[in-house]
N, C-alpha and C positions, 0 to 999 in steps of 0.2 A: 504494498500499499506506500501510494506515494504523500505526503504535506498536499497535494492539489485532490486528492481525496479523501482527505479530513477536514480542509474547509470547505469540498461542496457538502459533508454531511451536514454542516452548519445551517444552511438553507432548508434541510429537507426536513419541516414541520412530522412527520414519520420516524423519525433518526430516534430510538430511545436512547438519550443524550442525561438523559437525570435519574439520579441512583432515587430511592424512596428519600431519604434524609432530605438531600436538595430539593428533590418536588414540596416533602412536605414544606418546607421552608418558604420556599419561590411563594405556595399558597395563601400562607400565613395559616396551614392549620395542622391537623396530628396525623403520624404515621397511623394512627387507628384508623380515622377517618378515609385514607387510600386505600387499606385495607377491605375496610367496609364499605366503599363504591364498589370495589375488585369482586367483593363477594357475592355484592347485589348485579352484578355481571354488568355496570356499567361501561365499565373500561375495564382489560383485561395486559396488566403488564407486560412485554418479556424478561427475558428472564438471562443474564449477564449468565456465562459460563463457570461461573462458580453459587448459581440460583439465584442472585439477588435481582431483587424487583428494578426493573429500568423504562422508565417514562418518556415518552413521546410529549413536544410541545403540543400537538394536537389532543393530546389525552389528559396534558392538564388543563388545558381550557377548556372542555369538556369537566372535568374536576373541579375547573373554579363555578361554572355554572352550575351544577351542585351545592358545593359548598353556599352559594348564594343565595338557594331557595332553601335550604337548611337553617343558613341563619334569620330568612325570614319565616321561617317554622314551621315549616315542611318537612313531612317525619321522612330520613332517609330514603327508605323504600321508594318513596313517592315523587320525593324530587330522582330518582336515580331514570323513572318510569318517564315521567316530562322530560328529562334533558333526553332522550333514545325518540320518544317520540318528534320534539324538536328537530333533533338531529334527521331522523329521518326526510323531516319534512321539507326540508332545507337542500336536503338534495333532491327530494320529487321535484322541487321547486326549478331549483337549474334543471331537472334532465326535460321539464316542461319547455325550457328558457332554452335549449339547447331545437329542441322537437321544434317551435316554434318559429326556431330563428331557422331551421332548416328549408320547412316549408312555406317561408316567405322570399325564399330566395331560387327556390323551385320553379321550372320552368312551368304556366299555368297550363291544364290537359289540353290537347286539343276541342274544338266546337265542333259536335258535330249535327 
């Protein structure tokens, strides 16, 4: 691996660059919270060769949203479900917009 390969990973939202301790510190939460949202299947951290949990920036954004809901009084299981549904909706809207752009750029069908 070259130095450029390492730097390219810094821009990858899915690269598991954060240890559990660093992720908890970044989010201002506890490691227990990260374990709880993992148990609720909101995020599944990757594991290092030594078996330690590693989190990506994308996973940290998802965890931050769950923490926001929990801080507002939403039970953790419900917060995780809400975040999952929000993420699914965002993806569906993105796909819908792609289809819409493709349909608008396509040639209209011939009139018979």
